[in-house]
N, CA, C and O of each residue as an XYZ file, in Angstrom:
736
protein
N      27.567      4.024      9.705
C      26.158      3.778      9.454
C      25.718      4.474      8.172
O      25.018      3.894      7.341
N      26.153      5.762      8.023
C      25.768      6.529      6.845
C      26.346      5.897      5.582
O      25.659      5.841      4.562
N      27.573      5.427      5.622
C      28.209      4.789      4.475
C      27.473      3.504      4.102
O      27.335      3.185      2.921
N      27.005      2.774      5.102
C      26.280      1.533      4.857
C      24.941      1.820      4.168
O      24.544      1.076      3.270
N      24.235      2.892      4.576
C      22.959      3.286      3.977
C      23.162      3.683      2.522
O      22.374      3.297      1.658
N      24.194      4.438      2.249
C      24.474      4.841      0.873
C      24.780      3.617      0.010
O      24.345      3.530     -1.138
N      25.516      2.696      0.565
C      25.852      1.475     -0.158
C      24.598      0.680     -0.497
O      24.457      0.200     -1.622
N      23.678      0.535      0.468
C      22.433     -0.203      0.216
C      21.549      0.522     -0.791
O      20.912     -0.106     -1.637
N      21.515      1.842     -0.693
C      20.740      2.626     -1.651
C      21.300      2.430     -3.051
O      20.540      2.259     -4.004
N      22.605      2.452     -3.184
C      23.241      2.248     -4.488
C      22.960      0.873     -5.045
O      22.714      0.736     -6.244
N      22.990     -0.138     -4.219
C      22.682     -1.501     -4.650
C      21.229     -1.584     -5.098
O      20.913     -2.244     -6.088
N      20.343     -0.908     -4.361
C      18.912     -0.908     -4.729
C      18.699     -0.265     -6.087
O      17.913     -0.772     -6.887
N      19.373      0.830     -6.366
C      19.241      1.491     -7.655
C      19.754      0.608     -8.785
O      19.141      0.533     -9.850
N      20.874     -0.057     -8.550
C      21.406     -0.957     -9.567
C      20.456     -2.114     -9.835
O      20.304     -2.541    -10.980
N      19.819     -2.623     -8.790
C      18.895     -3.737     -8.947
C      17.685     -3.314     -9.765
O      17.219     -4.064    -10.623
N      17.173     -2.111     -9.501
C      16.017     -1.613    -10.253
C      16.417     -1.362    -11.692
O      15.670     -1.710    -12.607
N      17.559     -0.776    -11.911
C      18.009     -0.484    -13.262
C      18.243     -1.753    -14.066
O      18.145     -1.737    -15.293
N      18.549     -2.842    -13.392
C      18.847     -4.083    -14.086
C      17.626     -4.923    -14.380
O      17.761     -6.003    -14.955
N      16.434     -4.475    -14.009
C      15.214     -5.265    -14.241
C      14.858     -5.292    -15.715
O      15.257     -4.400    -16.464
N      14.140     -6.268    -16.128
C      13.658     -6.352    -17.510
C      14.390     -7.414    -18.274
O      15.004     -8.312    -17.699
N      14.314     -7.297    -19.611
C      14.907     -8.330    -20.456
C      16.336     -8.012    -20.840
O      16.910     -8.682    -21.698
N      16.921     -6.998    -20.215
C      18.305     -6.652    -20.498
C      18.425     -5.631    -21.602
O      19.513     -5.096    -21.814
N      17.357     -5.339    -22.315
C      17.391     -4.353    -23.382
C      16.672     -3.092    -22.965
O      16.213     -2.956    -21.830
N      16.585     -2.181    -23.902
C      15.873     -0.938    -23.627
C      14.371     -1.183    -23.753
O      13.922     -2.131    -24.397
N      13.616     -0.296    -23.115
C      12.159     -0.403    -23.234
C      11.752     -0.068    -24.663
O      12.388      0.755    -25.323
N      10.693     -0.707    -25.133
C      10.200     -0.446    -26.479
C       9.586      0.946    -26.532
O       8.927      1.370    -25.583
N       9.797      1.660    -27.636
C       9.150      2.970    -27.774
C       7.625      2.785    -27.757
O       7.127      1.711    -28.095
N       6.882      3.837    -27.363
C       5.422      3.709    -27.243
C       4.724      3.192    -28.501
O       3.723      2.485    -28.393
N       5.230      3.529    -29.693
C       4.568      3.063    -30.913
C       4.801      1.578    -31.180
O       4.184      1.010    -32.081
N       5.678      0.947    -30.413
C       5.937     -0.472    -30.592
C       5.378     -1.326    -29.457
O       5.609     -2.534    -29.410
N       4.653     -0.703    -28.560
C       4.050     -1.437    -27.457
C       2.922     -2.293    -28.010
O       2.094     -1.815    -28.786
N       2.892     -3.535    -27.617
C       1.858     -4.443    -28.106
C       0.513     -4.104    -27.498
O       0.385     -3.923    -26.287
N      -0.476     -4.021    -28.353
C      -1.841     -3.774    -27.918
C      -2.543     -5.126    -27.843
O      -2.507     -5.895    -28.803
N      -3.174     -5.419    -26.723
C      -3.848     -6.717    -26.620
C      -4.964     -6.817    -27.660
O      -5.588     -5.809    -27.989
N      -5.221     -8.006    -28.175
C      -6.272     -8.159    -29.187
C      -7.643     -7.884    -28.579
O      -7.889     -8.150    -27.402
N      -8.523     -7.346    -29.408
C      -9.894     -7.092    -28.985
C     -10.682     -8.381    -29.166
O     -10.673     -8.976    -30.243
N     -11.350     -8.801    -28.130
C     -12.147    -10.015    -28.178
C     -13.613     -9.612    -28.169
O     -14.082     -8.958    -27.238
N     -14.326    -10.005    -29.206
C     -15.745     -9.671    -29.272
C     -16.544    -10.740    -28.541
O     -16.453    -11.930    -28.841
N     -17.319    -10.283    -27.585
C     -18.179    -11.173    -26.818
C     -19.467    -11.360    -27.616
O     -20.010    -10.373    -28.114
N     -19.976    -12.572    -27.758
C     -21.207    -12.800    -28.519
C     -22.400    -12.039    -27.935
O     -22.467    -11.815    -26.726
N     -23.325    -11.649    -28.783
C     -24.531    -10.955    -28.327
C     -25.261    -11.786    -27.283
O     -25.787    -11.242    -26.312
N     -25.298    -13.086    -27.474
C     -26.021    -13.996    -26.575
C     -25.493    -13.955    -25.146
O     -26.208    -14.320    -24.214
N     -24.254    -13.518    -24.964
C     -23.678    -13.493    -23.624
C     -24.387    -12.515    -22.692
O     -24.229    -12.604    -21.474
N     -25.162    -11.588    -23.238
C     -25.923    -10.646    -22.408
C     -27.132    -11.327    -21.774
O     -27.732    -10.787    -20.844
N     -27.493    -12.515    -22.273
C     -28.624    -13.258    -21.714
C     -29.958    -12.790    -22.268
O     -30.012    -12.045    -23.246
N     -31.038    -13.237    -21.628
C     -32.386    -12.823    -22.028
C     -32.655    -13.029    -23.507
O     -32.266    -14.043    -24.086
N     -33.324    -12.060    -24.112
C     -33.671    -12.134    -25.530
C     -32.433    -12.091    -26.429
O     -32.509    -12.466    -27.599
N     -31.310    -11.643    -25.900
C     -30.072    -11.600    -26.690
C     -29.621    -13.001    -27.100
O     -28.841    -13.149    -28.041
N     -30.105    -14.026    -26.404
C     -29.740    -15.392    -26.751
C     -30.249    -15.776    -28.138
O     -29.785    -16.753    -28.725
N     -31.196    -15.011    -28.656
C     -31.732    -15.279    -29.995
C     -30.952    -14.572    -31.098
O     -31.176    -14.831    -32.281
N     -30.038    -13.682    -30.716
C     -29.344    -12.867    -31.711
C     -27.873    -13.243    -31.826
O     -27.237    -13.682    -30.868
N     -27.370    -13.058    -33.016
C     -25.972    -13.330    -33.326
C     -25.495    -12.204    -34.242
O     -26.139    -11.912    -35.249
N     -24.377    -11.574    -33.900
C     -23.887    -10.441    -34.685
C     -23.697    -10.776    -36.156
O     -24.055     -9.977    -37.022
N     -23.142    -11.941    -36.451
C     -22.882    -12.283    -37.851
C     -24.183    -12.496    -38.620
O     -24.275    -12.115    -39.787
N     -25.183    -13.094    -37.993
C     -26.485    -13.276    -38.649
C     -27.144    -11.930    -38.910
O     -27.729    -11.718    -39.973
N     -27.053    -11.029    -37.953
C     -27.614     -9.691    -38.138
C     -26.940     -9.009    -39.320
O     -27.607     -8.422    -40.172
N     -25.615     -9.090    -39.365
C     -24.880     -8.443    -40.448
C     -25.193     -9.079    -41.806
O     -25.363     -8.368    -42.796
N     -25.270    -10.410    -41.857
C     -25.606    -11.099    -43.108
C     -26.982    -10.687    -43.612
O     -27.176    -10.506    -44.814
N     -27.931    -10.539    -42.706
C     -29.313    -10.256    -43.076
C     -29.552     -8.784    -43.378
O     -30.272     -8.450    -44.319
N     -28.952     -7.903    -42.586
C     -29.260     -6.476    -42.716
C     -28.148     -5.651    -43.349
O     -28.397     -4.551    -43.843
N     -26.918     -6.173    -43.338
C     -25.796     -5.404    -43.843
C     -25.225     -4.442    -42.813
O     -24.335     -3.654    -43.133
N     -25.720     -4.493    -41.583
C     -25.271     -3.588    -40.526
C     -24.487     -4.384    -39.489
O     -24.918     -5.452    -39.056
N     -23.332     -3.851    -39.096
C     -22.471     -4.525    -38.113
C     -22.669     -3.913    -36.732
O     -22.547     -2.702    -36.550
N     -22.974     -4.766    -35.771
C     -23.100     -4.355    -34.372
C     -22.064     -5.111    -33.548
O     -21.593     -6.171    -33.960
N     -21.703     -4.557    -32.362
C     -20.715     -5.240    -31.546
C     -20.969     -5.143    -30.038
O     -20.137     -5.586    -29.246
N     -22.094     -4.574    -29.637
C     -22.427     -4.447    -28.218
C     -23.869     -4.888    -28.014
O     -24.741     -4.549    -28.814
N     -24.127     -5.644    -26.945
C     -25.499     -6.058    -26.648
C     -25.800     -5.863    -25.166
O     -24.912     -5.917    -24.315
N     -27.079     -5.635    -24.887
C     -27.536     -5.500    -23.498
C     -28.941     -6.079    -23.411
O     -29.769     -5.863    -24.296
N     -29.197     -6.810    -22.346
C     -30.503     -7.445    -22.155
C     -31.195     -6.865    -20.928
O     -30.562     -6.348    -20.008
N     -32.514     -6.973    -20.954
C     -33.316     -6.506    -19.830
C     -34.569     -7.365    -19.754
O     -34.967     -7.999    -20.731
N     -35.176     -7.373    -18.588
C     -36.447     -8.076    -18.428
C     -37.354     -7.259    -17.521
O     -36.925     -6.742    -16.489
N     -38.607     -7.153    -17.923
C     -39.637     -6.511    -17.112
C     -40.890     -7.364    -17.211
O     -41.442     -7.548    -18.296
N     -41.328     -7.872    -16.099
C     -42.501     -8.741    -16.048
C     -42.291     -9.918    -16.999
O     -41.344    -10.685    -16.824
N     -43.157    -10.075    -17.999
C     -43.033    -11.205    -18.929
C     -42.355    -10.822    -20.244
O     -42.397    -11.584    -21.209
N     -41.729     -9.641    -20.282
C     -41.068     -9.177    -21.505
C     -39.560     -9.161    -21.333
O     -39.031     -8.573    -20.390
N     -38.877     -9.818    -22.262
C     -37.422     -9.789    -22.333
C     -37.037     -8.941    -23.531
O     -37.673     -9.023    -24.582
N     -35.997     -8.125    -23.380
C     -35.532     -7.303    -24.489
C     -34.039     -7.475    -24.685
O     -33.316     -7.889    -23.779
N     -33.599     -7.151    -25.879
C     -32.187     -7.139    -26.207
C     -31.940     -5.982    -27.163
O     -32.625     -5.847    -28.177
N     -30.970     -5.160    -26.837
C     -30.568     -4.084    -27.725
C     -29.152     -4.367    -28.199
O     -28.272     -4.685    -27.399
N     -28.940     -4.253    -29.492
C     -27.597     -4.349    -30.059
C     -27.311     -3.055    -30.804
O     -28.189     -2.460    -31.427
N     -26.063     -2.646    -30.719
C     -25.632     -1.427    -31.400
C     -24.120     -1.457    -31.536
O     -23.464     -2.403    -31.102
N     -23.584     -0.428    -32.132
C     -22.138     -0.290    -32.252
C     -21.611      0.373    -30.988
O     -22.263      1.250    -30.423
N     -20.440     -0.042    -30.552
C     -19.828      0.595    -29.391
C     -19.549      2.072    -29.666
O     -19.535      2.889    -28.745
N     -19.328      2.408    -30.938
C     -18.944      3.763    -31.315
C     -20.105      4.753    -31.342
O     -19.881      5.957    -31.223
N     -21.337      4.276    -31.494
C     -22.474      5.200    -31.616
C     -23.750      4.545    -31.099
O     -23.925      3.330    -31.190
N     -24.624      5.366    -30.560
C     -25.892      4.851    -30.020
C     -26.860      4.417    -31.119
O     -27.706      3.552    -30.893
N     -26.743      5.008    -32.300
C     -27.630      4.657    -33.412
C     -26.810      4.503    -34.667
O     -25.839      5.239    -34.844
N     -27.147      3.596    -35.537
C     -28.352      2.784    -35.502
C     -28.293      1.734    -34.392
O     -27.229      1.394    -33.874
N     -29.471      1.241    -34.055
C     -29.555      0.146    -33.104
C     -30.694     -0.780    -33.490
O     -31.569     -0.431    -34.283
N     -30.658     -1.964    -32.911
C     -31.679     -2.971    -33.159
C     -32.186     -3.437    -31.809
O     -31.399     -3.776    -30.925
N     -33.502     -3.454    -31.649
C     -34.108     -3.866    -30.389
C     -35.047     -5.035    -30.656
O     -35.936     -4.954    -31.503
N     -34.837     -6.117    -29.924
C     -35.705     -7.293    -29.989
C     -36.447     -7.390    -28.668
O     -35.837     -7.294    -27.604
N     -37.755     -7.578    -28.727
C     -38.507     -7.835    -27.498
C     -39.329     -9.100    -27.674
O     -39.878     -9.365    -28.743
N     -39.399     -9.871    -26.602
C     -40.136    -11.131    -26.585
C     -41.051    -11.096    -25.364
O     -40.588    -10.940    -24.234
N     -42.358    -11.243    -25.605
C     -43.340    -11.198    -24.528
C     -44.229    -12.422    -24.594
O     -44.741    -12.758    -25.662
N     -44.420    -13.090    -23.478
C     -45.377    -14.193    -23.454
C     -46.782    -13.594    -23.459
O     -47.032    -12.562    -22.837
N     -47.693    -14.257    -24.168
C     -49.044    -13.733    -24.300
C     -50.040    -14.866    -24.505
O     -49.690    -15.954    -24.963
N     -51.259    -14.589    -24.161
C     -52.353    -15.522    -24.429
C     -53.207    -15.015    -25.589
O     -54.264    -15.573    -25.883
N     -52.745    -13.964    -26.238
C     -53.494    -13.356    -27.339
C     -53.623    -14.317    -28.513
O     -52.709    -15.084    -28.815
N     -54.770    -14.259    -29.162
C     -54.971    -15.011    -30.401
C     -54.771    -14.056    -31.572
O     -54.482    -12.877    -31.367
N     -54.919    -14.547    -32.780
C     -54.682    -13.738    -33.974
C     -55.584    -12.510    -33.993
O     -55.124    -11.411    -34.300
N     -56.855    -12.683    -33.670
C     -57.796    -11.558    -33.689
C     -57.387    -10.477    -32.691
O     -57.377     -9.294    -33.031
N     -57.054    -10.869    -31.477
C     -56.634     -9.902    -30.460
C     -55.346     -9.208    -30.887
O     -55.203     -7.997    -30.713
N     -54.422     -9.964    -31.437
C     -53.153     -9.388    -31.870
C     -53.374     -8.333    -32.945
O     -52.857     -7.222    -32.839
N     -54.138     -8.671    -33.978
C     -54.321     -7.741    -35.095
C     -55.181     -6.540    -34.721
O     -54.952     -5.439    -35.221
N     -56.158     -6.735    -33.859
C     -57.056     -5.635    -33.520
C     -56.551     -4.768    -32.373
O     -56.808     -3.564    -32.354
N     -55.840     -5.358    -31.419
C     -55.476     -4.601    -30.231
C     -53.976     -4.395    -30.033
O     -53.576     -3.429    -29.383
N     -53.152     -5.264    -30.567
C     -51.722     -5.173    -30.297
C     -50.930     -4.559    -31.444
O     -49.891     -3.941    -31.211
N     -51.391     -4.714    -32.652
C     -50.711     -4.093    -33.789
C     -50.964     -2.581    -33.719
O     -52.113     -2.162    -33.581
N     -49.922     -1.764    -33.810
C     -50.089     -0.314    -33.686
C     -50.946      0.278    -34.808
O     -50.994     -0.255    -35.916
N     -51.597      1.352    -34.510
C     -52.382      2.083    -35.502
C     -51.444      2.553    -36.613
O     -50.349      3.043    -36.339
N     -51.866      2.405    -37.842
C     -51.057      2.813    -38.983
C     -50.128      1.729    -39.503
O     -49.428      1.936    -40.495
N     -50.113      0.582    -38.850
C     -49.238     -0.504    -39.303
C     -49.897     -1.263    -40.445
O     -51.112     -1.193    -40.630
N     -49.088     -1.985    -41.208
C     -49.589     -2.816    -42.296
C     -49.281     -4.275    -41.995
O     -48.333     -4.583    -41.272
N     -50.069     -5.151    -42.543
C     -49.924     -6.584    -42.322
C     -48.716     -7.129    -43.082
O     -48.391     -6.664    -44.175
N     -48.063     -8.113    -42.487
C     -46.930     -8.791    -43.118
C     -47.290    -10.262    -43.237
O     -47.650    -10.896    -42.246
N     -47.196    -10.805    -44.432
C     -47.501    -12.216    -44.655
C     -46.289    -13.101    -44.458
O     -45.151    -12.650    -44.586
N     -46.537    -14.368    -44.146
C     -45.475    -15.360    -44.060
C     -44.620    -15.275    -42.806
O     -43.514    -15.815    -42.772
N     -45.118    -14.608    -41.783
C     -44.366    -14.466    -40.538
C     -45.292    -14.739    -39.364
O     -46.250    -13.997    -39.148
N     -45.022    -15.786    -38.608
C     -45.826    -16.138    -37.448
C     -47.280    -16.394    -37.809
O     -47.619    -16.656    -38.963
N     -48.135    -16.310    -36.785
C     -49.571    -16.476    -37.008
C     -50.186    -15.188    -37.541
O     -51.188    -15.220    -38.256
N     -49.588    -14.066    -37.193
C     -49.994    -12.738    -37.669
C     -48.811    -11.815    -37.456
O     -48.036    -12.000    -36.517
N     -48.666    -10.817    -38.325
C     -47.524     -9.908    -38.217
C     -47.871     -8.536    -38.772
O     -48.774     -8.388    -39.596
N     -47.129     -7.533    -38.298
C     -47.311     -6.168    -38.792
C     -45.965     -5.517    -39.055
O     -44.914     -5.989    -38.620
N     -46.040     -4.409    -39.788
C     -44.870     -3.581    -40.084
C     -45.273     -2.131    -39.884
O     -46.357     -1.721    -40.299
N     -44.407     -1.357    -39.252
C     -44.692      0.056    -39.003
C     -43.404      0.855    -39.135
O     -42.359      0.464    -38.616
N     -43.494      1.975    -39.835
C     -42.357      2.891    -39.941
C     -42.692      4.139    -39.136
O     -43.780      4.701    -39.253
N     -41.734      4.559    -38.317
C     -41.916      5.737    -37.469
C     -41.008      6.868    -37.965
O     -39.908      6.631    -38.465
N     -41.493      8.090    -37.816
C     -40.749      9.275    -38.242
C     -39.534      9.499    -37.338
O     -39.502      9.012    -36.208
N     -38.542     10.232    -37.834
C     -37.393     10.566    -36.988
C     -37.843     11.332    -35.743
O     -38.867     12.016    -35.760
N     -37.083     11.211    -34.689
C     -37.356     11.926    -33.444
C     -36.049     12.527    -32.941
O     -34.990     12.290    -33.522
N     -36.121     13.285    -31.887
C     -34.937     13.944    -31.343
C     -33.857     12.916    -30.991
O     -34.093     11.991    -30.214
N     -32.673     13.096    -31.575
C     -31.540     12.240    -31.246
C     -31.376     11.008    -32.122
O     -30.335     10.353    -32.059
N     -32.368     10.672    -32.936
C     -32.231      9.513    -33.822
C     -33.095      9.682    -35.061
O     -33.987     10.528    -35.121
N     -32.799      8.858    -36.031
C     -33.532      8.903    -37.288
C     -34.825      8.108    -37.219
O     -35.290      7.730    -36.144
N     -35.386      7.869    -38.382
C     -36.626      7.094    -38.489
C     -36.383      5.669    -37.992
O     -35.243      5.227    -37.850
N     -37.474      4.970    -37.735
C     -37.375      3.589    -37.253
C     -38.401      2.738    -37.973
O     -39.453      3.220    -38.392
N     -38.074      1.463    -38.108
C     -39.015      0.503    -38.675
C     -39.173     -0.625    -37.665
O     -38.201     -1.080    -37.061
N     -40.405     -1.065    -37.494
C     -40.714     -2.103    -36.513
C     -41.496     -3.222    -37.182
O     -42.422     -2.984    -37.956
N     -41.100     -4.442    -36.864
C     -41.813     -5.639    -37.314
C     -42.267     -6.360    -36.049
O     -41.451     -6.643    -35.172
N     -43.552     -6.657    -35.949
C     -44.062     -7.386    -34.789
C     -44.830     -8.602    -35.255
O     -45.478     -8.569    -36.300
N     -44.761     -9.692    -34.476
C     -45.486    -10.882    -34.885
C     -45.867    -11.745    -33.696
O     -45.267    -11.667    -32.624
N     -46.874    -12.564    -33.915
C     -47.390    -13.501    -32.923
C     -46.938    -14.894    -33.336
O     -47.181    -15.323    -34.464
N     -46.277    -15.605    -32.412
C     -45.796    -16.947    -32.730
C     -46.854    -17.984    -32.385
O     -47.868    -17.674    -31.760
N     -46.607    -19.200    -32.796
C     -47.501    -20.303    -32.460
C     -47.282    -20.823    -31.048
O     -48.015    -21.702    -30.596
N     -46.299    -20.304    -30.354
C     -45.957    -20.770    -29.006
C     -46.360    -19.774    -27.925
O     -45.798    -19.809    -26.830
N     -47.316    -18.886    -28.198
C     -47.776    -17.943    -27.183
C     -46.796    -16.829    -26.866
O     -46.669    -16.408    -25.716
N     -46.107    -16.355    -27.890
C     -45.182    -15.243    -27.721
C     -45.445    -14.180    -28.769
O     -45.813    -14.469    -29.907
N     -45.247    -12.952    -28.352
C     -45.313    -11.824    -29.265
C     -43.903    -11.252    -29.346
O     -43.296    -10.950    -28.319
N     -43.384    -11.104    -30.547
C     -42.039    -10.569    -30.743
C     -42.096     -9.301    -31.562
O     -43.008     -9.093    -32.362
N     -41.109     -8.462    -31.348
C     -40.956     -7.296    -32.219
C     -39.475     -7.019    -32.412
O     -38.663     -7.192    -31.503
N     -39.151     -6.589    -33.606
C     -37.818     -6.133    -33.973
C     -37.958     -4.685    -34.405
O     -38.757     -4.375    -35.288
N     -37.189     -3.797    -33.793
C     -37.223     -2.384    -34.197
C     -35.813     -1.934    -34.528
O     -34.898     -2.063    -33.716
N     -35.652     -1.408    -35.726
C     -34.370     -0.874    -36.171
C     -34.503      0.641    -36.228
O     -35.354      1.172    -36.940
N     -33.658      1.328    -35.475
C     -33.674      2.789    -35.446
C     -32.419      3.302    -36.135
O     -31.303      2.916    -35.789
N     -32.617      4.173    -37.109
C     -31.514      4.713    -37.890
C     -30.787      5.818    -37.135
O     -31.290      6.352    -36.147
N     -29.593      6.151    -37.620
C     -28.835      7.278    -37.083
C     -29.626      8.561    -37.338
O     -30.594      8.557    -38.098
N     -29.218      9.640    -36.710
C     -29.960     10.903    -36.732
C     -30.315     11.393    -38.138
O     -31.343     12.046    -38.314
N     -29.495     11.096    -39.131
C     -29.774     11.578    -40.487
C     -30.654     10.613    -41.301
O     -30.928     10.875    -42.473
N     -31.093      9.516    -40.700
C     -31.901      8.520    -41.409
C     -33.356      8.947    -41.541
O     -34.033      9.198    -40.545
N     -33.831      9.027    -42.786
C     -35.203      9.476    -43.012
C     -36.174      8.302    -43.141
O     -35.777      7.137    -43.125
N     -37.438      8.638    -43.266
C     -38.490      7.622    -43.315
C     -38.369      6.722    -44.550
O     -38.638      5.523    -44.473
N     -37.968      7.293    -45.676
C     -37.814      6.504    -46.901
C     -36.720      5.442    -46.725
O     -36.860      4.320    -47.210
N     -35.640      5.796    -46.033
C     -34.567      4.837    -45.772
C     -35.063      3.725    -44.852
O     -34.739      2.554    -45.050
N     -35.848      4.101    -43.849
C     -36.420      3.100    -42.937
C     -37.367      2.168    -43.692
O     -37.352      0.958    -43.465
N     -38.195      2.722    -44.590
C     -39.105      1.888    -45.391
C     -38.327      0.896    -46.240
O     -38.716     -0.266    -46.359
N     -37.224      1.352    -46.831
C     -36.402      0.477    -47.666
C     -35.738     -0.627    -46.832
O     -35.479     -1.718    -47.340
N     -35.468     -0.345    -45.569
C     -34.824     -1.297    -44.685
C     -35.791     -2.365    -44.174
O     -35.362     -3.415    -43.697
N     -37.080     -2.101    -44.271
C     -38.113     -2.982    -43.692
C     -38.016     -4.426    -44.185
O     -38.169     -5.347    -43.383
N     -37.770     -4.651    -45.457
C     -37.696     -6.024    -45.977
C     -36.547     -6.803    -45.357
O     -36.666     -8.004    -45.115
N     -35.428     -6.120    -45.098
C     -34.305     -6.782    -44.433
C     -34.704     -7.217    -43.025
O     -34.325     -8.293    -42.563
N     -35.471     -6.369    -42.358
C     -35.905     -6.692    -41.002
C     -36.926     -7.825    -41.005
O     -36.927     -8.659    -40.100
N     -37.790     -7.863    -42.012
C     -38.739     -8.980    -42.141
C     -37.966    -10.277    -42.366
O     -38.293    -11.302    -41.768
N     -36.959    -10.244    -43.211
C     -36.130    -11.424    -43.461
C     -35.460    -11.892    -42.173
O     -35.407    -13.089    -41.891
N     -34.956    -10.951    -41.403
C     -34.327    -11.316    -40.146
C     -35.346    -11.920    -39.180
O     -35.043    -12.898    -38.497
N     -36.536    -11.355    -39.118
C     -37.586    -11.893    -38.246
C     -37.903    -13.334    -38.627
O     -38.105    -14.182    -37.758
N     -37.946    -13.606    -39.916
C     -38.242    -14.964    -40.381
C     -37.112    -15.933    -40.025
O     -37.351    -17.131    -39.869
N     -35.890    -15.427    -39.898
C     -34.755    -16.291    -39.552
C     -34.715    -16.652    -38.065
O     -34.095    -17.644    -37.679
N     -35.365    -15.860    -37.254
C     -35.378    -16.156    -35.819
C     -36.233    -17.394    -35.568
O     -37.405    -17.431    -35.943
N     -35.668    -18.367    -34.957
C     -36.392    -19.595    -34.642
C     -36.952    -19.466    -33.233
O     -36.414    -20.042    -32.287
N     -38.034    -18.709    -33.099
C     -38.560    -18.398    -31.766
C     -39.329    -19.536    -31.134
O     -39.511    -19.549    -29.916
N     -39.783    -20.484    -31.917
C     -40.566    -21.569    -31.349
C     -39.738    -22.521    -30.493
O     -40.292    -23.398    -29.830
N     -38.415    -22.357    -30.501
C     -37.577    -23.222    -29.668
C     -37.270    -22.603    -28.321
O     -36.545    -23.199    -27.525
N     -37.793    -21.440    -28.045
C     -37.557    -20.781    -26.750
C     -38.127    -21.571    -25.603
O     -38.014    -21.155    -24.450
């Protein structure tokens, strides 16, 4: 009985040793790494359906590769950023509204903002100072002809100052103009 067990154990070891392609295993530096597949920003759903990584990069010069969507009441949001760092980031929010131009400019545009021409029925621009954990931010908000209020906010990395955010504002206005929100 003992001889039979040893024989079966030996056969089992030979069978395990013989597995594979008949050659030696590849050294760790030659192991194939699966390709990284970038999922489109729109795959997060919600307001992310309006964003595309390549369009963002073409318009702003900043590359993002991660998106997340959220919804609260009548507001949909989408945040895009780099997987490697929390900032810079870009946040898009879309809210249904019954506001008219007067209500938007008097009550919804933040204090200290300036008017932006050629965007929606009414639009504003606001630069915010750096805060703990991130740099300055620039926000563009506008009222569409389809009863929606949108805003794009770009927040810089921790070392980003207000002057850099101000310089970035035109890129964000250009991106806002590229969004075809009336088809939502």
